[in-house]
MDAnalysis code that builds the backbone (N, CA, C; Angstrom):
import MDAnalysis as mda
import numpy as np

u = mda.Universe.empty(525, n_residues=175, atom_resindex=np.repeat(np.arange(175), 3), trajectory=True)
u.add_TopologyAttr("name", ["N", "CA", "C"] * 175)
u.add_TopologyAttr("resid", np.arange(1, 176))
u.add_TopologyAttr("resname", ["MET", "THR", "PRO", "LEU", "LEU", "ILE", "SER", "CYS", "ILE", "LYS", "ILE", "PHE", "PHE", "CYS", "ARG", "ILE", "MET", "ASP", "VAL", "SER", "LEU", "GLY", "THR", "VAL", "ARG", "THR", "ILE", "LEU", "THR", "VAL", "ARG", "GLY", "LYS", "THR", "PHE", "LEU", "ALA", "ALA", "VAL", "ILE", "GLY", "PHE", "ALA", "GLU", "VAL", "PHE", "LEU", "TRP", "TYR", "ILE", "VAL", "VAL", "LYS", "ASP", "ALA", "LEU", "SER", "ALA", "THR", "GLY", "PRO", "VAL", "LEU", "PRO", "ILE", "ALA", "VAL", "ALA", "TYR", "ALA", "GLY", "GLY", "TYR", "ALA", "THR", "GLY", "THR", "PHE", "ILE", "GLY", "GLY", "LYS", "LEU", "ALA", "ASP", "ALA", "LEU", "ILE", "LYS", "GLY", "SER", "VAL", "VAL", "VAL", "GLN", "VAL", "ILE", "THR", "SER", "THR", "ARG", "ASP", "ASP", "SER", "VAL", "LEU", "SER", "ARG", "ILE", "ARG", "GLU", "ALA", "GLY", "TYR", "ALA", "ILE", "SER", "VAL", "VAL", "ASP", "VAL", "LYS", "SER", "SER", "GLU", "TYR", "SER", "GLY", "GLU", "LYS", "TYR", "MET", "LEU", "LEU", "CYS", "HIS", "VAL", "ASP", "THR", "ALA", "LEU", "LEU", "LYS", "SER", "PHE", "GLU", "GLN", "LEU", "VAL", "LYS", "GLU", "LEU", "ASP", "PRO", "ALA", "ALA", "PHE", "ILE", "PHE", "LEU", "GLN", "GLU", "SER", "LYS", "GLY", "SER", "ILE", "GLY", "GLY", "TYR", "THR", "ALA", "ARG", "LYS", "LYS"])
u.atoms.positions = np.array([
    [49.290, -124.534, -63.202],
    [48.580, -124.033, -62.041],
    [48.209, -125.186, -61.123],
    [48.360, -124.950, -59.863],
    [48.015, -125.984, -58.887],
    [46.505, -125.999, -58.653],
    [45.982, -127.132, -58.222],
    [44.539, -127.202, -57.929],
    [44.102, -126.186, -56.867],
    [44.975, -125.920, -55.875],
    [44.655, -124.947, -54.830],
    [44.521, -123.543, -55.427],
    [45.439, -123.172, -56.302],
    [45.385, -121.848, -56.933],
    [44.136, -121.718, -57.811],
    [43.807, -122.759, -58.546],
    [42.599, -122.743, -59.384],
    [41.357, -122.568, -58.508],
    [41.310, -123.280, -57.386],
    [40.173, -123.143, -56.461],
    [40.086, -121.730, -55.905],
    [41.223, -121.159, -55.530],
    [41.237, -119.793, -54.983],
    [40.727, -118.777, -56.011],
    [41.170, -118.919, -57.235],
    [40.742, -118.001, -58.300],
    [39.235, -118.156, -58.551],
    [38.777, -119.402, -58.632],
    [37.353, -119.668, -58.854],
    [36.508, -119.086, -57.716],
    [36.938, -119.322, -56.485],
    [36.211, -118.814, -55.315],
    [36.191, -117.290, -55.325],
    [37.328, -116.684, -55.578],
    [37.434, -115.215, -55.585],
    [36.459, -114.604, -56.597],
    [36.480, -115.081, -57.829],
    [35.643, -114.477, -58.869],
    [34.166, -114.834, -58.708],
    [33.858, -116.028, -58.237],
    [32.456, -116.367, -57.985],
    [31.890, -115.530, -56.839],
    [32.712, -115.281, -55.817],
    [32.247, -114.425, -54.711],
    [32.003, -113.004, -55.210],
    [32.852, -112.508, -56.087],
    [32.618, -111.172, -56.650],
    [31.254, -111.142, -57.329],
    [30.960, -112.163, -58.127],
    [29.688, -112.188, -58.850],
    [28.497, -112.319, -57.904],
    [28.570, -113.244, -56.939],
    [27.390, -113.466, -56.104],
    [27.157, -112.311, -55.139],
    [28.194, -111.700, -54.619],
    [28.009, -110.563, -53.709],
    [27.551, -109.323, -54.484],
    [28.067, -109.128, -55.690],
    [27.596, -108.013, -56.529],
    [26.108, -108.168, -56.819],
    [25.700, -109.380, -57.175],
    [24.283, -109.642, -57.409],
    [23.462, -109.398, -56.142],
    [24.005, -109.791, -54.998],
    [23.305, -109.584, -53.734],
    [23.098, -108.119, -53.409],
    [24.095, -107.304, -53.714],
    [23.974, -105.867, -53.479],
    [22.884, -105.275, -54.358],
    [22.906, -105.614, -55.629],
    [21.887, -105.122, -56.564],
    [20.506, -105.636, -56.158],
    [20.416, -106.905, -55.771],
    [19.141, -107.493, -55.344],
    [18.561, -106.759, -54.141],
    [19.403, -106.441, -53.180],
    [18.945, -105.740, -51.985],
    [18.366, -104.370, -52.334],
    [19.043, -103.641, -53.184],
    [18.566, -102.314, -53.574],
    [17.258, -102.418, -54.355],
    [17.162, -103.398, -55.246],
    [15.922, -103.592, -55.989],
    [14.763, -103.942, -55.053],
    [15.036, -104.760, -54.040],
    [14.002, -105.126, -53.077],
    [13.505, -103.904, -52.323],
    [14.425, -103.085, -51.862],
    [14.063, -101.870, -51.124],
    [13.233, -100.936, -52.002],
    [13.532, -100.903, -53.278],
    [12.808, -100.018, -54.201],
    [11.533, -100.653, -54.749],
    [11.172, -101.843, -54.246],
    [9.897, -102.453, -54.606],
    [9.904, -103.252, -55.895],
    [11.060, -103.528, -56.465],
    [11.149, -104.310, -57.704],
    [11.414, -105.773, -57.340],
    [10.403, -106.395, -56.733],
    [10.602, -107.704, -56.116],
    [10.756, -108.851, -57.106],
    [10.084, -108.811, -58.261],
    [10.227, -109.908, -59.211],
    [11.659, -109.989, -59.730],
    [12.197, -108.864, -60.175],
    [13.583, -108.840, -60.660],
    [14.549, -109.219, -59.539],
    [14.264, -108.755, -58.330],
    [15.102, -109.104, -57.183],
    [15.091, -110.612, -56.929],
    [13.945, -111.250, -57.110],
    [13.848, -112.698, -56.907],
    [14.660, -113.457, -57.951],
    [14.601, -113.015, -59.202],
    [15.379, -113.658, -60.270],
    [16.873, -113.528, -59.980],
    [17.290, -112.343, -59.600],
    [18.706, -112.118, -59.264],
    [19.084, -112.942, -58.034],
    [18.164, -113.038, -57.066],
    [18.422, -113.828, -55.861],
    [18.686, -115.287, -56.174],
    [17.968, -115.841, -57.155],
    [18.194, -117.223, -57.565],
    [19.626, -117.397, -58.070],
    [20.054, -116.510, -58.979],
    [21.415, -116.593, -59.530],
    [22.458, -116.395, -58.431],
    [22.181, -115.465, -57.535],
    [23.114, -115.181, -56.433],
    [23.335, -116.416, -55.562],
    [22.264, -117.046, -55.138],
    [22.379, -118.199, -54.241],
    [22.950, -119.411, -54.976],
    [22.647, -119.547, -56.245],
    [23.227, -120.634, -57.043],
    [24.753, -120.492, -57.065],
    [25.238, -119.277, -57.349],
    [26.692, -119.041, -57.335],
    [27.275, -119.260, -55.943],
    [26.588, -118.771, -54.921],
    [27.063, -118.925, -53.547],
    [27.222, -120.406, -53.203],
    [26.250, -121.229, -53.595],
    [26.313, -122.664, -53.322],
    [27.554, -123.284, -53.963],
    [27.808, -122.933, -55.225],
    [28.987, -123.462, -55.924],
    [30.268, -123.063, -55.190],
    [30.327, -121.814, -54.761],
    [31.525, -121.319, -54.073],
    [31.723, -122.021, -52.743],
    [30.674, -122.114, -51.950],
    [30.802, -122.741, -50.632],
    [31.172, -124.209, -50.778],
    [30.541, -124.889, -51.721],
    [30.875, -126.305, -51.961],
    [32.356, -126.451, -52.309],
    [32.844, -125.578, -53.189],
    [34.247, -125.634, -53.593],
    [35.166, -125.269, -52.428],
    [34.795, -124.246, -51.667],
    [35.637, -123.812, -50.542],
    [35.741, -124.889, -49.467],
    [34.638, -125.556, -49.179],
    [34.647, -126.570, -48.130],
    [35.278, -127.886, -48.563],
    [35.324, -128.133, -49.864],
    [35.922, -129.389, -50.322],
    [37.365, -129.221, -50.791],
    [37.877, -128.005, -50.759],
    [39.259, -127.775, -51.202],
    [40.234, -128.452, -50.242],
    [41.288, -128.997, -50.819],
    [42.319, -129.624, -49.995],
    [43.525, -128.706, -49.956],
    [44.260, -128.809, -48.887],
    [45.441, -127.966, -48.733],
    [45.226, -126.956, -47.619],
    [46.111, -125.951, -47.546],
    [46.016, -124.962, -46.472],
    [44.703, -124.162, -46.551],
    [44.145, -123.858, -45.399],
    [42.863, -123.153, -45.304],
    [43.024, -121.651, -45.576],
    [44.144, -121.076, -45.201],
    [44.326, -119.628, -45.301],
    [44.137, -119.083, -46.716],
    [44.730, -119.669, -47.752],
    [44.509, -119.115, -49.095],
    [43.039, -119.150, -49.523],
    [42.329, -120.212, -49.149],
    [40.901, -120.320, -49.469],
    [40.134, -119.223, -48.736],
    [40.429, -119.022, -47.468],
    [39.741, -117.995, -46.675],
    [40.029, -116.593, -47.228],
    [41.261, -116.349, -47.628],
    [41.628, -115.043, -48.193],
    [40.898, -114.827, -49.527],
    [40.832, -115.844, -50.361],
    [40.110, -115.732, -51.635],
    [38.627, -115.480, -51.393],
    [38.047, -116.187, -50.432],
    [36.633, -116.045, -50.108],
    [36.340, -114.631, -49.598],
    [37.129, -114.171, -48.622],
    [36.929, -112.839, -48.046],
    [37.256, -111.734, -49.058],
    [38.311, -111.936, -49.824],
    [38.679, -110.944, -50.841],
    [37.617, -110.803, -51.913],
    [37.030, -111.914, -52.322],
    [35.941, -111.879, -53.290],
    [34.713, -111.179, -52.726],
    [34.453, -111.416, -51.453],
    [33.316, -110.758, -50.802],
    [33.512, -109.248, -50.777],
    [34.684, -108.808, -50.334],
    [34.970, -107.375, -50.251],
    [34.927, -106.727, -51.634],
    [35.544, -107.358, -52.601],
    [35.552, -106.821, -53.964],
    [34.146, -106.815, -54.547],
    [33.376, -107.860, -54.284],
    [31.987, -107.932, -54.756],
    [31.113, -106.845, -54.151],
    [31.357, -106.512, -52.894],
    [30.612, -105.428, -52.253],
    [30.897, -104.105, -52.960],
    [32.156, -103.852, -53.244],
    [32.552, -102.626, -53.937],
    [31.950, -102.578, -55.349],
    [32.130, -103.644, -56.097],
    [31.631, -103.690, -57.481],
    [30.099, -103.646, -57.501],
    [29.457, -104.333, -56.578],
    [27.996, -104.311, -56.504],
    [27.458, -102.910, -56.267],
    [28.128, -102.151, -55.413],
    [27.716, -100.767, -55.182],
    [27.849, -99.916, -56.435],
    [28.947, -100.106, -57.145],
    [29.154, -99.359, -58.402],
    [28.125, -99.769, -59.459],
    [27.852, -101.069, -59.548],
    [26.836, -101.556, -60.495],
    [25.466, -100.970, -60.175],
    [25.115, -100.985, -58.903],
    [23.811, -100.452, -58.493],
    [23.700, -98.976, -58.848],
    [24.757, -98.212, -58.609],
    [24.741, -96.787, -58.963],
    [24.553, -96.591, -60.460],
    [25.203, -97.426, -61.251],
    [25.147, -97.266, -62.712],
    [23.852, -97.793, -63.314],
    [23.319, -98.886, -62.787],
    [22.187, -99.553, -63.426],
    [20.827, -99.190, -62.846],
    [20.779, -98.873, -61.575],
    [19.496, -98.642, -60.918],
    [19.317, -97.146, -60.720],
    [18.480, -96.591, -61.564],
    [18.222, -95.167, -61.471],
    [17.174, -94.928, -60.393],
    [17.290, -93.811, -59.738],
    [16.355, -93.485, -58.676],
    [16.194, -91.989, -58.552],
    [15.622, -91.601, -57.451],
    [15.427, -90.187, -57.198],
    [15.567, -89.929, -55.707],
    [15.804, -88.684, -55.393],
    [15.943, -88.263, -54.001],
    [15.074, -87.035, -53.764],
    [14.666, -86.883, -52.531],
    [14.021, -85.653, -52.102],
    [15.137, -84.790, -51.546],
    [15.270, -83.593, -52.094],
    [16.305, -82.678, -51.650],
    [15.629, -81.547, -50.889],
    [16.085, -81.330, -49.669],
    [15.635, -80.182, -48.887],
    [16.812, -79.235, -48.776],
    [16.582, -77.994, -49.136],
    [17.638, -76.985, -49.082],
    [17.170, -75.881, -48.155],
    [17.951, -75.600, -47.131],
    [17.694, -74.441, -46.280],
    [18.656, -73.362, -46.742],
    [18.116, -72.271, -47.254],
    [18.955, -71.189, -47.757],
    [19.526, -70.394, -46.587],
    [20.602, -69.664, -46.840],
    [21.206, -68.861, -45.774],
    [20.444, -67.554, -45.556],
    [19.748, -67.091, -46.592],
    [18.920, -65.883, -46.490],
    [17.708, -66.042, -47.395],
    [16.759, -65.165, -47.236],
    [15.585, -65.161, -48.103],
    [15.943, -64.365, -49.355],
    [16.081, -65.070, -50.479],
    [16.521, -64.433, -51.722],
    [15.736, -65.019, -52.888],
    [14.802, -64.218, -53.427],
    [13.957, -64.700, -54.522],
    [14.749, -65.015, -55.792],
    [15.902, -64.386, -55.980],
    [16.692, -64.652, -57.192],
    [17.221, -66.092, -57.193],
    [17.478, -66.642, -56.021],
    [17.913, -68.043, -55.919],
    [16.797, -68.952, -56.441],
    [15.558, -68.668, -56.026],
    [14.417, -69.471, -56.476],
    [14.269, -69.387, -57.995],
    [14.361, -68.180, -58.520],
    [14.211, -67.981, -59.967],
    [15.274, -68.725, -60.746],
    [16.506, -68.650, -60.312],
    [17.603, -69.314, -61.039],
    [17.447, -70.829, -61.025],
    [17.007, -71.390, -59.898],
    [16.809, -72.845, -59.816],
    [15.684, -73.263, -60.756],
    [14.611, -72.514, -60.776],
    [13.489, -72.835, -61.673],
    [13.890, -72.654, -63.127],
    [14.651, -71.603, -63.430],
    [15.124, -71.376, -64.804],
    [16.020, -72.522, -65.285],
    [16.708, -73.159, -64.355],
    [17.572, -74.290, -64.694],
    [16.757, -75.565, -64.955],
    [15.429, -75.493, -64.753],
    [14.569, -76.628, -65.070],
    [14.163, -77.482, -63.894],
    [14.473, -77.065, -62.683],
    [14.109, -77.844, -61.500],
    [12.813, -77.321, -60.905],
    [11.933, -78.237, -60.534],
    [10.687, -77.876, -59.874],
    [10.958, -77.820, -58.370],
    [10.592, -76.723, -57.761],
    [10.791, -76.606, -56.319],
    [9.513, -76.102, -55.662],
    [9.309, -76.540, -54.443],
    [8.282, -75.975, -53.580],
    [9.027, -75.203, -52.508],
    [8.449, -74.092, -52.085],
    [9.144, -73.202, -51.163],
    [8.346, -73.084, -49.870],
    [9.036, -73.221, -48.758],
    [8.442, -73.061, -47.443],
    [9.193, -71.934, -46.749],
    [8.444, -70.982, -46.170],
    [9.094, -69.912, -45.408],
    [9.607, -70.483, -44.100],
    [10.821, -70.105, -43.757],
    [11.429, -70.540, -42.502],
    [11.574, -69.298, -41.630],
    [10.972, -69.329, -40.468],
    [10.992, -68.182, -39.557],
    [12.378, -67.991, -38.968],
    [12.634, -66.763, -38.593],
    [13.946, -66.463, -38.003],
    [14.037, -67.048, -36.598],
    [15.256, -67.235, -36.154],
    [15.516, -67.700, -34.799],
    [16.596, -66.800, -34.215],
    [17.002, -67.094, -33.014],
    [18.068, -66.302, -32.401],
    [19.402, -66.456, -33.129],
    [19.500, -67.446, -34.004],
    [20.753, -67.720, -34.705],
    [20.813, -67.134, -36.111],
    [19.650, -66.816, -36.701],
    [19.682, -66.331, -38.082],
    [18.389, -65.637, -38.444],
    [18.400, -65.015, -39.600],
    [17.218, -64.337, -40.112],
    [16.298, -65.300, -40.830],
    [15.285, -64.745, -41.504],
    [14.331, -65.561, -42.237],
    [14.991, -66.181, -43.466],
    [14.558, -67.389, -43.774],
    [15.154, -68.165, -44.861],
    [14.052, -68.845, -45.641],
    [14.472, -69.597, -46.645],
    [13.571, -70.475, -47.381],
    [14.006, -71.919, -47.166],
    [13.007, -72.807, -47.168],
    [13.310, -74.227, -47.287],
    [12.749, -74.632, -48.649],
    [13.619, -75.148, -49.501],
    [13.231, -75.586, -50.838],
    [13.087, -77.095, -50.824],
    [12.018, -77.583, -51.393],
    [11.784, -79.015, -51.518],
    [11.787, -79.354, -52.994],
    [12.578, -80.358, -53.356],
    [12.705, -80.713, -54.760],
    [12.869, -82.220, -54.883],
    [12.185, -82.791, -55.857],
    [12.325, -84.220, -56.158],
    [13.260, -84.302, -57.353],
    [14.454, -84.880, -57.166],
    [15.495, -84.841, -58.198],
    [15.909, -86.256, -58.576],
    [15.977, -86.514, -59.874],
    [16.501, -87.766, -60.395],
    [17.982, -87.842, -60.006],
    [18.447, -89.004, -59.586],
    [19.844, -89.125, -59.144],
    [20.835, -88.762, -60.243],
    [20.427, -88.921, -61.502],
    [21.315, -88.543, -62.609],
    [21.539, -87.033, -62.652],
    [20.616, -86.254, -62.098],
    [20.720, -84.789, -62.104],
    [21.197, -84.224, -60.770],
    [21.412, -85.088, -59.789],
    [21.702, -84.623, -58.436],
    [22.962, -83.765, -58.342],
    [24.052, -84.194, -58.963],
    [25.304, -83.426, -58.882],
    [25.131, -82.024, -59.454],
    [24.455, -81.917, -60.602],
    [24.276, -80.595, -61.206],
    [23.359, -79.732, -60.342],
    [22.359, -80.342, -59.703],
    [21.496, -79.580, -58.794],
    [22.293, -79.062, -57.593],
    [23.086, -79.942, -56.998],
    [23.915, -79.538, -55.851],
    [24.875, -78.413, -56.239],
    [25.511, -78.524, -57.393],
    [26.443, -77.486, -57.845],
    [25.729, -76.158, -58.031],
    [24.542, -76.194, -58.605],
    [23.774, -74.968, -58.809],
    [23.433, -74.312, -57.475],
    [22.946, -75.096, -56.532],
    [22.587, -74.545, -55.226],
    [23.819, -73.955, -54.544],
    [24.935, -74.667, -54.554],
    [26.165, -74.170, -53.912],
    [26.697, -72.909, -54.608],
    [26.511, -72.816, -55.928],
    [26.925, -71.620, -56.664],
    [26.061, -70.419, -56.252],
    [24.764, -70.659, -56.083],
    [23.839, -69.585, -55.738],
    [23.872, -69.220, -54.261],
    [24.126, -70.196, -53.411],
    [24.145, -69.969, -51.960],
    [25.147, -70.924, -51.313],
    [26.417, -70.517, -51.249],
    [27.455, -71.408, -50.706],
    [27.198, -71.865, -49.270],
    [26.404, -71.122, -48.510],
    [26.150, -71.479, -47.115],
    [24.866, -72.292, -46.949],
    [24.228, -72.679, -48.037],
    [22.985, -73.441, -47.954],
    [23.229, -74.799, -47.306],
    [22.213, -75.251, -46.576],
    [22.239, -76.580, -45.978],
    [21.415, -77.494, -46.876],
    [22.018, -78.566, -47.362],
    [21.347, -79.486, -48.288],
    [21.172, -80.830, -47.593],
    [19.941, -81.314, -47.595],
    [19.603, -82.582, -46.955],
    [18.962, -83.491, -47.991],
    [19.455, -84.729, -48.119],
    [18.966, -85.685, -49.116],
    [18.278, -86.858, -48.441],
    [17.186, -87.306, -49.060],
    [16.493, -88.505, -48.602],
    [16.180, -89.372, -49.810],
    [16.339, -90.668, -49.653],
    [15.973, -91.618, -50.714],
    [14.473, -91.488, -50.965],
    [14.068, -91.631, -52.221],
    [12.662, -91.479, -52.580],
    [12.209, -92.668, -53.418],
    [10.986, -93.100, -53.200],
    [10.409, -94.153, -54.043],
    [9.708, -93.551, -55.250],
    [9.507, -92.262, -55.269],
    [8.865, -91.617, -56.399],
    [7.977, -90.481, -55.950],
    [7.280, -89.893, -56.901],
    [6.346, -88.821, -56.596],
    [5.102, -88.987, -57.463],
    [4.028, -88.400, -57.009],
    [2.763, -88.485, -57.727],
    [2.294, -87.071, -58.008],
    [2.033, -86.787, -59.266],
    [1.549, -85.469, -59.641],
    [2.655, -84.438, -59.631],
    [2.291, -83.219, -59.942],
    [3.241, -82.119, -59.905],
    [4.147, -82.113, -61.123],
    [5.088, -81.257, -61.057],
    [6.046, -81.047, -62.133],
    [7.392, -81.590, -61.674],
    [8.098, -82.294, -62.540],
    [9.433, -82.780, -62.205],
    [10.468, -82.162, -63.120],
    [11.691, -82.131, -62.659],
    [12.771, -81.518, -63.433],
    [12.959, -82.247, -64.745],
    [13.227, -81.520, -65.773],
    [13.440, -82.122, -67.106],
    [14.838, -82.732, -67.178],
    [14.971, -83.736, -67.988],
    [16.271, -84.372, -68.219],
    [17.160, -83.426, -69.003],
    [18.448, -83.444, -68.654],
    [19.405, -82.572, -69.359],
    [20.313, -83.384, -70.219],
])
C-alpha cells in the first residue's frame, strides 16, 4: 500500500468516527444531556484534529485526500443518524386529527395501551366535527401507534413533535 492510500483510508475512517460522534453529541445536547455530550465532544474533536493534521500534511495529489475527507464526512453523517436512532431513545407528542367523531377509535387506542387526551374539534365549511387526540409516545412505540391510527382511521391527520418528556399523567406501556 502506498502512503497516500494509507492516508486516504485513515482519513476516511476517522472522519466517519468523528462525524458520527458529532451527530450523536448534537442530539444529546438538544435533549439536555450535556455532560455526556461534552465527553463525546472531546473524543470527536480529538479525532478531528488527527484527521486534519494528517490531511494537511499528506503529500501527493490533493483530490484523493479531499474525496476521502468528504466521503468520510458524508458516511459519518449517515452512520451518526442511524446510531442516534438506535442508541438515543426519546419520545414525541403525537397529535391526531380524526376524519370523524368516532368514540370506537378512542376506545381501541386506549385498549391498545396508549394514553390519549381528547379535544373536540368544531366543524368547518370543509368537514364535520372531529376529535384531536394528544398522545405522548415513546419513539420505540411510534410505528405501532401510527399503524393503529391508520388502521382505525385511514384519513386521519397525524402530526409529530419532538418532546423532552412529560410530567404526571399516564403514559403508554412498553410492548
